C-alpha positions in Angstrom: 8.7 12.4 -10.9 9.9 14.9 -8.6 10.6 14.4 -5.1 8.1 14.9 -2.1 8.7 15.1 1.6 8.3 11.2 3.1 5.7 12.7 5.5 6.7 10.6 8.3 4.6 12.5 10.5 1.5 11.9 10.7 2.3 8.4 11.1 1.4 6.0 8.3 -2.0 4.8 7.7 -1.6 0.6 8.7 -3.7 -2.1 8.1 -4.0 -4.6 11.2 -1.3 -7.1 9.1 1.0 -3.8 9.1 0.2 -3.3 5.0 0.3 0.6 4.6 -2.4 1.9 3.2 -1.7 4.7 1.1 -0.8 3.6 -2.6 2.1 5.1 -4.1 1.9 6.7 -7.2 -1.0 5.0 -9.8 -1.6 1.3 -11.1 0.2 2.1 -14.3 3.1 3.7 -12.8 3.3 2.6 -9.2 6.4 4.5 -7.9 7.2 7.7 -6.0 10.5 9.4 -5.2 10.7 11.0 -1.7 13.5 13.2 0.1 13.7 13.0 3.7 16.0 13.9 6.5 16.0 11.1 9.0 17.3 11.8 12.6 18.2 9.5 15.4 15.0 9.9 17.1 11.8 8.3 17.9 9.8 11.0 16.2 11.9 10.0 12.9 11.4 6.5 12.7 9.0 4.2 10.7 7.2 1.5 12.1 7.5 -1.6 10.4 5.3 -2.1 7.5 5.3 -3.4 3.9 3.6 -2.6 0.7 3.2 -4.2 -2.9 5.3 -1.3 -4.3 9.3 -1.8 -4.9 11.1 0.2 -2.1 14.6 1.6 -2.7 16.6 4.0 -0.3 19.6 5.4 -1.3 22.0 7.4 1.3 23.5 10.8 0.4 25.1 11.1 4.3 24.7 9.9 7.4 23.8 6.3 8.2 20.5 4.8 8.8 20.0 1.3 10.0 16.7 -1.0 8.2 15.1 -3.6 9.6 13.1 -6.4 8.0 11.8 -9.7 9.6 14.9 -11.8 9.0 17.6 -9.0 9.0 19.4 -5.6 10.3 21.1 -3.7 7.8 23.5 -0.4 8.7 23.8 1.8 5.4 26.1 4.9 5.1 26.7 7.3 2.4 26.7 6.0 -1.1 24.7 3.0 -0.1 
């Protein structure tokens, strides 16, 4: 599996319940890899959403804040 651009622009397609509508991977292998450069501005933020697929975030450099319905995580290089 190769990495591809995340595609945060255009915005995610979300249901009224905020479920991401685009499936990742296939039914047999519900996984996809993405490489993205995020910047601290609104054009590079993702709206709160959910999906059935498992998500892993790894920070190569810099930092990222991830928010969930009950917590906020400040990630830095190596997290």
